[in-house]
C-alpha positions as CSV (number, residue, x, y, z in Angstrom):
1,M,113.2,53.5,60.5
2,A,109.7,55.0,60.7
3,K,108.0,55.5,57.2
4,F,106.5,59.0,56.8
5,R,103.4,59.3,54.6
6,L,101.6,62.4,53.6
7,R,98.3,63.0,55.2
8,S,95.5,63.9,53.1
9,I,93.3,67.0,53.9
10,G,90.4,64.7,54.3
11,E,92.3,62.9,57.3
12,V,93.3,66.3,58.8
13,L,89.7,67.7,58.5
14,G,88.2,64.5,59.5
15,G,89.8,64.3,62.9
16,D,91.8,61.1,62.1
17,V,94.9,63.0,62.9
18,F,93.9,63.8,66.3
19,A,92.5,60.2,66.9
20,R,96.1,58.8,66.9
21,G,98.1,59.2,70.2
22,G,101.1,60.9,68.6
23,V,99.4,64.3,68.7
24,W,97.9,64.1,72.1
25,R,101.5,63.4,73.5
26,Q,102.5,66.8,72.1
27,I,99.8,68.7,74.0
28,P,101.8,69.5,77.1
29,L,104.8,70.9,74.9
30,M,102.2,73.0,72.9
31,L,100.7,74.3,76.3
32,L,104.3,75.1,77.6
33,I,105.3,77.0,74.5
34,L,101.9,78.9,74.6
35,L,102.4,79.8,78.4
36,Y,105.8,80.9,77.5
37,G,104.5,83.3,74.7
38,I,102.0,84.5,77.1
39,I,104.6,85.5,79.6
40,L,106.9,87.0,77.0
41,V,104.0,89.2,75.7
42,M,103.1,90.2,79.4
43,G,106.8,91.1,80.0
44,R,107.0,93.3,77.0
45,Y,104.0,95.1,78.1
46,Y,105.3,95.5,81.6
47,V,108.8,96.8,80.3
48,E,106.9,99.2,78.0
49,S,104.8,100.6,80.8
50,L,108.0,101.1,83.0
51,S,109.6,102.9,80.3
52,K,106.7,105.2,79.6
53,E,106.7,105.8,83.5
54,K,110.5,106.6,83.6
55,E,110.1,108.9,80.7
56,R,107.3,110.8,82.4
57,L,109.3,111.1,85.8
58,T,112.3,112.2,83.7
59,Q,110.3,114.9,82.3
60,R,108.7,115.9,85.6
61,V,112.3,116.0,87.3
62,E,113.5,118.3,84.5
63,Y,110.6,120.8,85.1
64,L,111.1,120.7,88.8
65,R,114.8,121.4,88.3
66,E,114.0,124.3,86.0
67,H,111.4,125.5,88.5
68,R,114.1,125.4,91.4
69,I,116.6,127.3,89.6
70,M,114.1,130.1,88.6
71,M,112.8,130.3,92.1
72,Q,116.4,130.3,93.4
73,K,117.3,133.2,91.1
74,G,114.3,135.2,92.3
75,Y,115.3,134.8,96.0
76,Q,118.8,135.6,95.3
77,H,117.5,138.8,93.7
78,S,115.3,139.8,96.4
79,A,118.0,139.0,99.1
80,K,120.3,141.7,97.7
81,V,121.0,144.5,100.1
82,S,119.8,147.1,97.7
83,Q,116.5,145.2,97.3
84,V,116.1,144.7,101.0
85,A,116.7,148.5,101.4
86,E,114.0,149.3,98.8
87,M,111.6,147.0,100.7
88,M,112.3,148.7,104.2
89,E,112.1,152.2,102.8
90,P,108.3,152.7,103.0
91,Q,108.2,151.3,106.6
92,G,110.7,153.7,107.8
93,I,113.7,151.2,108.4
94,G,116.7,152.4,106.8
95,L,119.8,150.5,106.4
96,T,123.2,152.3,107.6
97,S,125.6,153.3,104.9
98,G,128.5,152.4,107.0
99,P,129.8,149.2,108.8
100,P,128.3,148.3,112.2
101,Y,130.1,149.6,115.3
102,E,130.7,148.3,118.7
103,L,128.6,149.3,121.7
């Protein structure tokens, strides 16, 4: 069984710990963990930007939906027979009061 001993601060600060091969063998693992952490942070920022874009587009769609409803109301109001008759009156075109007849 390997015997563990406490390292003194002098060994750590002096660089004796890094002179041994055990620490250098762990560097690929440390780099892999660092790379994984960077990928996680980048993914989080990407998802956050997508979430903001989705919220912005949702608000835009809601605005356009409301605008379409208002425009549709206006078109329906102006397409009423009474409104069309009022618009045609100054031009001398009158609407008949009865149903159309055959020629």
